[in-house]
PDB file with one MODEL, atoms N, CA, C and O in Angstrom:
MODEL        1
ATOM      1  N   MET A   1    -182.777 -64.818 168.532  1.00  0.00           N
ATOM      2  CA  MET A   1    -183.604 -63.949 167.598  1.00  0.00           C
ATOM      3  C   MET A   1    -182.870 -63.005 166.813  1.00  0.00           C
ATOM      4  O   MET A   1    -181.853 -62.394 167.143  1.00  0.00           O
ATOM      5  N   ASN A   2    -183.489 -62.957 165.758  1.00  0.00           N
ATOM      6  CA  ASN A   2    -182.667 -61.794 164.793  1.00  0.00           C
ATOM      7  C   ASN A   2    -183.233 -60.348 164.490  1.00  0.00           C
ATOM      8  O   ASN A   2    -184.397 -60.028 164.730  1.00  0.00           O
ATOM      9  N   LEU A   3    -182.342 -59.562 163.970  1.00  0.00           N
ATOM     10  CA  LEU A   3    -182.942 -58.328 163.927  1.00  0.00           C
ATOM     11  C   LEU A   3    -184.529 -58.086 163.804  1.00  0.00           C
ATOM     12  O   LEU A   3    -185.228 -57.625 164.708  1.00  0.00           O
ATOM     13  N   PRO A   4    -184.999 -58.497 162.461  1.00  0.00           N
ATOM     14  CA  PRO A   4    -186.283 -58.049 161.949  1.00  0.00           C
ATOM     15  C   PRO A   4    -187.154 -58.761 163.121  1.00  0.00           C
ATOM     16  O   PRO A   4    -188.158 -58.142 163.476  1.00  0.00           O
ATOM     17  N   ASP A   5    -186.878 -59.986 163.751  1.00  0.00           N
ATOM     18  CA  ASP A   5    -187.591 -60.235 164.760  1.00  0.00           C
ATOM     19  C   ASP A   5    -187.995 -59.313 165.803  1.00  0.00           C
ATOM     20  O   ASP A   5    -189.092 -58.917 166.195  1.00  0.00           O
ATOM     21  N   SER A   6    -186.440 -59.016 166.239  1.00  0.00           N
ATOM     22  CA  SER A   6    -186.604 -58.197 167.450  1.00  0.00           C
ATOM     23  C   SER A   6    -187.628 -56.834 167.071  1.00  0.00           C
ATOM     24  O   SER A   6    -188.606 -56.528 167.753  1.00  0.00           O
ATOM     25  N   ILE A   7    -187.160 -56.072 165.788  1.00  0.00           N
ATOM     26  CA  ILE A   7    -188.597 -55.098 165.781  1.00  0.00           C
ATOM     27  C   ILE A   7    -189.724 -55.838 165.796  1.00  0.00           C
ATOM     28  O   ILE A   7    -190.520 -55.513 166.677  1.00  0.00           O
ATOM     29  N   ARG A   8    -190.068 -56.805 165.039  1.00  0.00           N
ATOM     30  CA  ARG A   8    -191.495 -57.115 165.384  1.00  0.00           C
ATOM     31  C   ARG A   8    -191.896 -57.111 166.581  1.00  0.00           C
ATOM     32  O   ARG A   8    -192.876 -56.448 166.918  1.00  0.00           O
ATOM     33  N   LYS A   9    -191.087 -57.977 167.562  1.00  0.00           N
ATOM     34  CA  LYS A   9    -191.632 -58.183 169.015  1.00  0.00           C
ATOM     35  C   LYS A   9    -191.465 -56.928 169.846  1.00  0.00           C
ATOM     36  O   LYS A   9    -192.039 -56.961 170.935  1.00  0.00           O
ATOM     37  N   ALA A  10    -190.644 -55.587 169.483  1.00  0.00           N
ATOM     38  CA  ALA A  10    -190.770 -54.572 169.863  1.00  0.00           C
ATOM     39  C   ALA A  10    -192.152 -53.840 169.334  1.00  0.00           C
ATOM     40  O   ALA A  10    -192.793 -53.112 170.093  1.00  0.00           O
ATOM     41  N   ARG A  11    -192.326 -53.946 168.752  1.00  0.00           N
ATOM     42  CA  ARG A  11    -193.497 -53.273 168.040  1.00  0.00           C
ATOM     43  C   ARG A  11    -194.883 -53.964 169.003  1.00  0.00           C
ATOM     44  O   ARG A  11    -195.639 -53.470 169.839  1.00  0.00           O
ATOM     45  N   LEU A  12    -194.755 -55.282 168.421  1.00  0.00           N
ATOM     46  CA  LEU A  12    -195.919 -56.201 169.440  1.00  0.00           C
ATOM     47  C   LEU A  12    -196.029 -55.630 171.117  1.00  0.00           C
ATOM     48  O   LEU A  12    -196.982 -55.317 171.831  1.00  0.00           O
ATOM     49  N   ASP A  13    -194.914 -55.665 171.266  1.00  0.00           N
ATOM     50  CA  ASP A  13    -194.863 -55.824 173.036  1.00  0.00           C
ATOM     51  C   ASP A  13    -195.509 -54.379 173.280  1.00  0.00           C
ATOM     52  O   ASP A  13    -195.850 -54.311 174.460  1.00  0.00           O
ATOM     53  N   ARG A  14    -195.736 -53.453 172.734  1.00  0.00           N
ATOM     54  CA  ARG A  14    -196.253 -52.005 172.814  1.00  0.00           C
ATOM     55  C   ARG A  14    -197.681 -52.024 172.059  1.00  0.00           C
ATOM     56  O   ARG A  14    -198.218 -50.928 171.892  1.00  0.00           O
ATOM     57  N   GLY A  15    -198.199 -52.937 171.688  1.00  0.00           N
ATOM     58  CA  GLY A  15    -199.400 -52.895 170.990  1.00  0.00           C
ATOM     59  C   GLY A  15    -199.769 -52.200 169.880  1.00  0.00           C
ATOM     60  O   GLY A  15    -200.859 -51.668 169.667  1.00  0.00           O
ATOM     61  N   LEU A  16    -198.617 -52.235 169.048  1.00  0.00           N
ATOM     62  CA  LEU A  16    -199.016 -51.514 167.986  1.00  0.00           C
ATOM     63  C   LEU A  16    -199.251 -52.056 166.597  1.00  0.00           C
ATOM     64  O   LEU A  16    -198.550 -53.033 166.334  1.00  0.00           O
ATOM     65  N   THR A  17    -199.957 -51.708 165.778  1.00  0.00           N
ATOM     66  CA  THR A  17    -200.088 -52.328 164.507  1.00  0.00           C
ATOM     67  C   THR A  17    -198.858 -51.866 163.359  1.00  0.00           C
ATOM     68  O   THR A  17    -198.193 -50.881 163.682  1.00  0.00           O
ATOM     69  N   LEU A  18    -198.584 -52.428 162.250  1.00  0.00           N
ATOM     70  CA  LEU A  18    -197.701 -52.143 160.945  1.00  0.00           C
ATOM     71  C   LEU A  18    -197.786 -50.906 160.801  1.00  0.00           C
ATOM     72  O   LEU A  18    -196.866 -50.090 160.851  1.00  0.00           O
ATOM     73  N   VAL A  19    -199.851 -50.565 160.457  1.00  0.00           N
ATOM     74  CA  VAL A  19    -199.803 -48.994 160.173  1.00  0.00           C
ATOM     75  C   VAL A  19    -199.552 -48.223 161.301  1.00  0.00           C
ATOM     76  O   VAL A  19    -198.987 -47.146 161.107  1.00  0.00           O
ATOM     77  N   GLU A  20    -199.906 -48.597 162.665  1.00  0.00           N
ATOM     78  CA  GLU A  20    -199.696 -47.419 163.583  1.00  0.00           C
ATOM     79  C   GLU A  20    -198.203 -47.151 163.604  1.00  0.00           C
ATOM     80  O   GLU A  20    -197.797 -46.081 163.152  1.00  0.00           O
ATOM     81  N   TYR A  21    -197.302 -48.102 164.126  1.00  0.00           N
ATOM     82  CA  TYR A  21    -195.541 -48.266 164.068  1.00  0.00           C
ATOM     83  C   TYR A  21    -195.386 -47.589 162.631  1.00  0.00           C
ATOM     84  O   TYR A  21    -194.674 -46.586 162.678  1.00  0.00           O
ATOM     85  N   GLY A  22    -195.768 -47.827 161.656  1.00  0.00           N
ATOM     86  CA  GLY A  22    -195.188 -46.854 160.469  1.00  0.00           C
ATOM     87  C   GLY A  22    -195.408 -45.601 160.174  1.00  0.00           C
ATOM     88  O   GLY A  22    -194.701 -44.867 159.484  1.00  0.00           O
ATOM     89  N   GLY A  23    -196.731 -45.276 160.882  1.00  0.00           N
ATOM     90  CA  GLY A  23    -197.178 -43.865 160.913  1.00  0.00           C
ATOM     91  C   GLY A  23    -196.505 -42.940 161.890  1.00  0.00           C
ATOM     92  O   GLY A  23    -196.555 -41.711 161.839  1.00  0.00           O
ATOM     93  N   LEU A  24    -195.671 -43.891 163.068  1.00  0.00           N
ATOM     94  CA  LEU A  24    -195.075 -42.869 163.828  1.00  0.00           C
ATOM     95  C   LEU A  24    -193.696 -42.487 163.666  1.00  0.00           C
ATOM     96  O   LEU A  24    -193.030 -41.866 164.494  1.00  0.00           O
ATOM     97  N   ILE A  25    -193.242 -42.983 162.324  1.00  0.00           N
ATOM     98  CA  ILE A  25    -191.665 -42.906 161.778  1.00  0.00           C
ATOM     99  C   ILE A  25    -192.114 -42.349 160.106  1.00  0.00           C
ATOM    100  O   ILE A  25    -191.207 -41.948 159.376  1.00  0.00           O
ATOM    101  N   GLY A  26    -193.149 -42.361 159.742  1.00  0.00           N
ATOM    102  CA  GLY A  26    -193.204 -41.991 158.312  1.00  0.00           C
ATOM    103  C   GLY A  26    -193.253 -43.044 157.166  1.00  0.00           C
ATOM    104  O   GLY A  26    -193.208 -42.603 156.018  1.00  0.00           O
ATOM    105  N   ARG A  27    -193.327 -44.182 157.326  1.00  0.00           N
ATOM    106  CA  ARG A  27    -193.241 -45.305 156.700  1.00  0.00           C
ATOM    107  C   ARG A  27    -194.774 -46.157 156.530  1.00  0.00           C
ATOM    108  O   ARG A  27    -195.578 -46.263 157.457  1.00  0.00           O
ATOM    109  N   THR A  28    -194.942 -46.625 155.391  1.00  0.00           N
ATOM    110  CA  THR A  28    -196.035 -47.334 154.921  1.00  0.00           C
ATOM    111  C   THR A  28    -196.273 -48.657 155.835  1.00  0.00           C
ATOM    112  O   THR A  28    -195.364 -48.949 156.613  1.00  0.00           O
ATOM    113  N   LYS A  29    -197.323 -49.400 155.799  1.00  0.00           N
ATOM    114  CA  LYS A  29    -197.550 -50.639 156.417  1.00  0.00           C
ATOM    115  C   LYS A  29    -196.653 -51.636 155.461  1.00  0.00           C
ATOM    116  O   LYS A  29    -195.979 -52.489 156.039  1.00  0.00           O
ATOM    117  N   GLN A  30    -196.621 -51.574 154.204  1.00  0.00           N
ATOM    118  CA  GLN A  30    -195.927 -52.578 153.351  1.00  0.00           C
ATOM    119  C   GLN A  30    -194.062 -52.378 153.749  1.00  0.00           C
ATOM    120  O   GLN A  30    -193.212 -53.262 153.654  1.00  0.00           O
ATOM    121  N   TYR A  31    -193.875 -51.081 154.151  1.00  0.00           N
ATOM    122  CA  TYR A  31    -192.478 -50.644 154.398  1.00  0.00           C
ATOM    123  C   TYR A  31    -192.439 -51.603 155.504  1.00  0.00           C
ATOM    124  O   TYR A  31    -191.702 -52.562 155.278  1.00  0.00           O
ATOM    125  N   MET A  32    -192.891 -51.604 156.368  1.00  0.00           N
ATOM    126  CA  MET A  32    -192.879 -52.289 157.822  1.00  0.00           C
ATOM    127  C   MET A  32    -192.910 -53.524 157.787  1.00  0.00           C
ATOM    128  O   MET A  32    -192.122 -54.140 158.504  1.00  0.00           O
ATOM    129  N   TYR A  33    -193.753 -54.170 157.013  1.00  0.00           N
ATOM    130  CA  TYR A  33    -193.736 -55.455 156.543  1.00  0.00           C
ATOM    131  C   TYR A  33    -192.543 -56.208 156.183  1.00  0.00           C
ATOM    132  O   TYR A  33    -192.181 -57.236 156.755  1.00  0.00           O
ATOM    133  N   LEU A  34    -191.841 -55.542 155.027  1.00  0.00           N
ATOM    134  CA  LEU A  34    -190.674 -55.806 154.736  1.00  0.00           C
ATOM    135  C   LEU A  34    -189.660 -55.984 155.472  1.00  0.00           C
ATOM    136  O   LEU A  34    -188.954 -56.992 155.501  1.00  0.00           O
ATOM    137  N   LEU A  35    -189.515 -54.772 156.252  1.00  0.00           N
ATOM    138  CA  LEU A  35    -188.871 -54.538 157.273  1.00  0.00           C
ATOM    139  C   LEU A  35    -188.688 -55.449 158.218  1.00  0.00           C
ATOM    140  O   LEU A  35    -187.582 -55.706 158.693  1.00  0.00           O
ATOM    141  N   GLU A  36    -189.944 -56.096 158.613  1.00  0.00           N
ATOM    142  CA  GLU A  36    -190.047 -57.114 159.676  1.00  0.00           C
ATOM    143  C   GLU A  36    -189.679 -58.474 159.192  1.00  0.00           C
ATOM    144  O   GLU A  36    -189.272 -59.360 159.943  1.00  0.00           O
ATOM    145  N   LYS A  37    -189.826 -58.594 157.994  1.00  0.00           N
ATOM    146  CA  LYS A  37    -189.240 -60.026 157.084  1.00  0.00           C
ATOM    147  C   LYS A  37    -187.962 -60.284 156.774  1.00  0.00           C
ATOM    148  O   LYS A  37    -187.376 -61.356 156.617  1.00  0.00           O
ATOM    149  N   GLY A  38    -187.555 -59.028 156.697  1.00  0.00           N
ATOM    150  CA  GLY A  38    -185.650 -58.915 156.555  1.00  0.00           C
ATOM    151  C   GLY A  38    -185.570 -58.480 155.121  1.00  0.00           C
ATOM    152  O   GLY A  38    -184.457 -58.544 154.600  1.00  0.00           O
ATOM    153  N   LYS A  39    -186.557 -58.059 154.420  1.00  0.00           N
ATOM    154  CA  LYS A  39    -186.123 -58.002 153.113  1.00  0.00           C
ATOM    155  C   LYS A  39    -185.982 -56.489 152.569  1.00  0.00           C
ATOM    156  O   LYS A  39    -186.071 -56.153 151.388  1.00  0.00           O
ATOM    157  N   ILE A  40    -185.734 -55.615 153.717  1.00  0.00           N
ATOM    158  CA  ILE A  40    -185.187 -54.193 153.866  1.00  0.00           C
ATOM    159  C   ILE A  40    -184.034 -54.125 154.385  1.00  0.00           C
ATOM    160  O   ILE A  40    -184.167 -54.554 155.531  1.00  0.00           O
ATOM    161  N   LYS A  41    -182.887 -53.812 154.195  1.00  0.00           N
ATOM    162  CA  LYS A  41    -181.712 -53.500 155.270  1.00  0.00           C
ATOM    163  C   LYS A  41    -181.932 -51.961 156.401  1.00  0.00           C
ATOM    164  O   LYS A  41    -182.099 -50.766 156.158  1.00  0.00           O
ATOM    165  N   LEU A  42    -181.846 -52.608 157.418  1.00  0.00           N
ATOM    166  CA  LEU A  42    -182.021 -51.383 158.277  1.00  0.00           C
ATOM    167  C   LEU A  42    -180.846 -50.333 158.522  1.00  0.00           C
ATOM    168  O   LEU A  42    -179.852 -50.643 159.177  1.00  0.00           O
ATOM    169  N   SER A  43    -181.027 -49.027 157.936  1.00  0.00           N
ATOM    170  CA  SER A  43    -179.999 -48.141 158.056  1.00  0.00           C
ATOM    171  C   SER A  43    -179.837 -47.657 159.525  1.00  0.00           C
ATOM    172  O   SER A  43    -180.603 -48.035 160.411  1.00  0.00           O
ATOM    173  N   TYR A  44    -178.758 -46.765 159.749  1.00  0.00           N
ATOM    174  CA  TYR A  44    -178.818 -46.391 160.961  1.00  0.00           C
ATOM    175  C   TYR A  44    -179.448 -45.204 161.556  1.00  0.00           C
ATOM    176  O   TYR A  44    -179.483 -44.915 162.753  1.00  0.00           O
ATOM    177  N   GLU A  45    -179.995 -44.484 160.454  1.00  0.00           N
ATOM    178  CA  GLU A  45    -181.133 -43.424 160.578  1.00  0.00           C
ATOM    179  C   GLU A  45    -182.451 -44.261 161.044  1.00  0.00           C
ATOM    180  O   GLU A  45    -183.123 -43.981 162.037  1.00  0.00           O
ATOM    181  N   MET A  46    -182.713 -45.397 160.097  1.00  0.00           N
ATOM    182  CA  MET A  46    -184.217 -46.060 160.472  1.00  0.00           C
ATOM    183  C   MET A  46    -184.250 -46.706 161.731  1.00  0.00           C
ATOM    184  O   MET A  46    -185.279 -46.797 162.400  1.00  0.00           O
ATOM    185  N   ALA A  47    -182.926 -47.246 162.137  1.00  0.00           N
ATOM    186  CA  ALA A  47    -182.836 -47.881 163.503  1.00  0.00           C
ATOM    187  C   ALA A  47    -183.113 -46.650 164.785  1.00  0.00           C
ATOM    188  O   ALA A  47    -183.682 -46.879 165.852  1.00  0.00           O
ATOM    189  N   VAL A  48    -182.547 -45.328 164.346  1.00  0.00           N
ATOM    190  CA  VAL A  48    -182.935 -44.107 165.127  1.00  0.00           C
ATOM    191  C   VAL A  48    -184.430 -43.911 165.505  1.00  0.00           C
ATOM    192  O   VAL A  48    -184.869 -43.660 166.627  1.00  0.00           O
ATOM    193  N   ARG A  49    -185.168 -44.083 164.279  1.00  0.00           N
ATOM    194  CA  ARG A  49    -186.266 -43.570 164.060  1.00  0.00           C
ATOM    195  C   ARG A  49    -187.286 -44.708 164.681  1.00  0.00           C
ATOM    196  O   ARG A  49    -188.410 -44.477 165.127  1.00  0.00           O
ATOM    197  N   LEU A  50    -186.811 -45.637 164.627  1.00  0.00           N
ATOM    198  CA  LEU A  50    -187.824 -46.944 165.484  1.00  0.00           C
ATOM    199  C   LEU A  50    -187.822 -47.026 166.695  1.00  0.00           C
ATOM    200  O   LEU A  50    -188.803 -47.369 167.355  1.00  0.00           O
ATOM    201  N   ALA A  51    -186.410 -46.638 167.283  1.00  0.00           N
ATOM    202  CA  ALA A  51    -186.242 -46.914 168.602  1.00  0.00           C
ATOM    203  C   ALA A  51    -186.803 -45.273 169.385  1.00  0.00           C
ATOM    204  O   ALA A  51    -187.045 -45.268 170.592  1.00  0.00           O
ATOM    205  N   LYS A  52    -186.937 -44.141 168.656  1.00  0.00           N
ATOM    206  CA  LYS A  52    -187.562 -43.110 169.307  1.00  0.00           C
ATOM    207  C   LYS A  52    -189.095 -43.021 169.254  1.00  0.00           C
ATOM    208  O   LYS A  52    -189.666 -42.283 170.057  1.00  0.00           O
ATOM    209  N   ALA A  53    -189.847 -43.785 168.281  1.00  0.00           N
ATOM    210  CA  ALA A  53    -190.973 -43.895 167.949  1.00  0.00           C
ATOM    211  C   ALA A  53    -191.403 -44.815 169.107  1.00  0.00           C
ATOM    212  O   ALA A  53    -192.610 -44.788 169.346  1.00  0.00           O
ATOM    213  N   LEU A  54    -190.664 -45.606 169.854  1.00  0.00           N
ATOM    214  CA  LEU A  54    -190.728 -46.403 170.997  1.00  0.00           C
ATOM    215  C   LEU A  54    -190.534 -46.389 172.123  1.00  0.00           C
ATOM    216  O   LEU A  54    -190.847 -47.243 172.953  1.00  0.00           O
ATOM    217  N   ASP A  55    -189.749 -44.968 172.332  1.00  0.00           N
ATOM    218  CA  ASP A  55    -189.613 -44.058 173.707  1.00  0.00           C
ATOM    219  C   ASP A  55    -188.324 -44.904 174.162  1.00  0.00           C
ATOM    220  O   ASP A  55    -188.214 -45.115 175.370  1.00  0.00           O
ATOM    221  N   THR A  56    -187.331 -45.409 173.284  1.00  0.00           N
ATOM    222  CA  THR A  56    -186.085 -45.681 173.397  1.00  0.00           C
ATOM    223  C   THR A  56    -184.581 -45.202 172.575  1.00  0.00           C
ATOM    224  O   THR A  56    -184.368 -44.322 171.741  1.00  0.00           O
ATOM    225  N   THR A  57    -183.817 -46.060 173.131  1.00  0.00           N
ATOM    226  CA  THR A  57    -182.716 -46.076 172.155  1.00  0.00           C
ATOM    227  C   THR A  57    -182.506 -47.159 171.147  1.00  0.00           C
ATOM    228  O   THR A  57    -183.026 -48.265 171.291  1.00  0.00           O
ATOM    229  N   PRO A  58    -181.640 -46.809 169.980  1.00  0.00           N
ATOM    230  CA  PRO A  58    -181.232 -47.758 169.131  1.00  0.00           C
ATOM    231  C   PRO A  58    -180.245 -48.751 170.408  1.00  0.00           C
ATOM    232  O   PRO A  58    -180.310 -49.970 170.245  1.00  0.00           O
ATOM    233  N   ASP A  59    -179.890 -48.545 170.901  1.00  0.00           N
ATOM    234  CA  ASP A  59    -178.484 -49.186 171.905  1.00  0.00           C
ATOM    235  C   ASP A  59    -179.600 -50.254 172.842  1.00  0.00           C
ATOM    236  O   ASP A  59    -179.328 -51.430 173.083  1.00  0.00           O
ATOM    237  N   ARG A  60    -180.560 -49.735 173.179  1.00  0.00           N
ATOM    238  CA  ARG A  60    -181.561 -50.427 174.284  1.00  0.00           C
ATOM    239  C   ARG A  60    -182.301 -51.482 173.504  1.00  0.00           C
ATOM    240  O   ARG A  60    -182.377 -52.625 173.954  1.00  0.00           O
ATOM    241  N   MET A  61    -182.907 -51.114 172.232  1.00  0.00           N
ATOM    242  CA  MET A  61    -183.654 -51.605 171.217  1.00  0.00           C
ATOM    243  C   MET A  61    -182.942 -52.810 170.660  1.00  0.00           C
ATOM    244  O   MET A  61    -183.621 -53.817 170.455  1.00  0.00           O
ATOM    245  N   PHE A  62    -181.682 -52.824 170.398  1.00  0.00           N
ATOM    246  CA  PHE A  62    -180.807 -53.418 169.593  1.00  0.00           C
ATOM    247  C   PHE A  62    -179.733 -54.118 170.479  1.00  0.00           C
ATOM    248  O   PHE A  62    -178.756 -54.680 169.985  1.00  0.00           O
ATOM    249  N   SER A  63    -179.973 -54.051 171.816  1.00  0.00           N
ATOM    250  CA  SER A  63    -178.793 -54.547 172.446  1.00  0.00           C
ATOM    251  C   SER A  63    -177.793 -55.945 172.065  1.00  0.00           C
ATOM    252  O   SER A  63    -176.589 -56.203 172.071  1.00  0.00           O
ATOM    253  N   GLU A  64    -178.892 -56.553 171.785  1.00  0.00           N
ATOM    254  CA  GLU A  64    -178.107 -58.012 171.783  1.00  0.00           C
ATOM    255  C   GLU A  64    -177.686 -58.133 170.407  1.00  0.00           C
ATOM    256  O   GLU A  64    -177.709 -59.241 169.873  1.00  0.00           O
ATOM    257  N   PHE A  65    -177.224 -56.894 169.648  1.00  0.00           N
ATOM    258  CA  PHE A  65    -177.055 -57.250 168.184  1.00  0.00           C
ATOM    259  C   PHE A  65    -175.406 -56.200 167.947  1.00  0.00           C
ATOM    260  O   PHE A  65    -174.886 -55.769 166.918  1.00  0.00           O
ATOM    261  N   ILE A  66    -175.048 -56.110 169.207  1.00  0.00           N
ATOM    262  CA  ILE A  66    -174.294 -54.558 169.387  1.00  0.00           C
ATOM    263  C   ILE A  66    -172.866 -55.298 169.909  1.00  0.00           C
ATOM    264  O   ILE A  66    -172.750 -55.651 171.082  1.00  0.00           O
ATOM    265  N   ASP A  67    -171.924 -55.470 169.038  1.00  0.00           N
ATOM    266  CA  ASP A  67    -170.646 -56.307 169.336  1.00  0.00           C
ATOM    267  C   ASP A  67    -169.691 -55.223 170.594  1.00  0.00           C
ATOM    268  O   ASP A  67    -169.103 -54.188 170.278  1.00  0.00           O
ATOM    269  N   THR A  68    -169.743 -55.691 171.735  1.00  0.00           N
ATOM    270  CA  THR A  68    -168.928 -55.299 172.623  1.00  0.00           C
ATOM    271  C   THR A  68    -167.757 -55.521 172.910  1.00  0.00           C
ATOM    272  O   THR A  68    -167.198 -55.154 173.944  1.00  0.00           O
ATOM    273  N   LYS A  69    -167.206 -56.237 171.884  1.00  0.00           N
ATOM    274  CA  LYS A  69    -165.788 -56.494 171.823  1.00  0.00           C
ATOM    275  C   LYS A  69    -164.811 -55.291 171.755  1.00  0.00           C
ATOM    276  O   LYS A  69    -163.596 -55.485 171.702  1.00  0.00           O
TER     277      LYS A  69
ENDMDL
END
């Protein structure tokens, strides 16, 4: 799974629409769509906001993408 798919899965697992998830982080449906399609690069700040909106941490939300070496 890639990063945009991981964001989408986290959203869907919580039953949120693009509009609802975007509203939680102060972004539009269009922004969320582009983020989930990989058209927008994910910043650290946005990763934190996404995770907080889902009551988790970026480490937990994106654990498969963290290099532990």
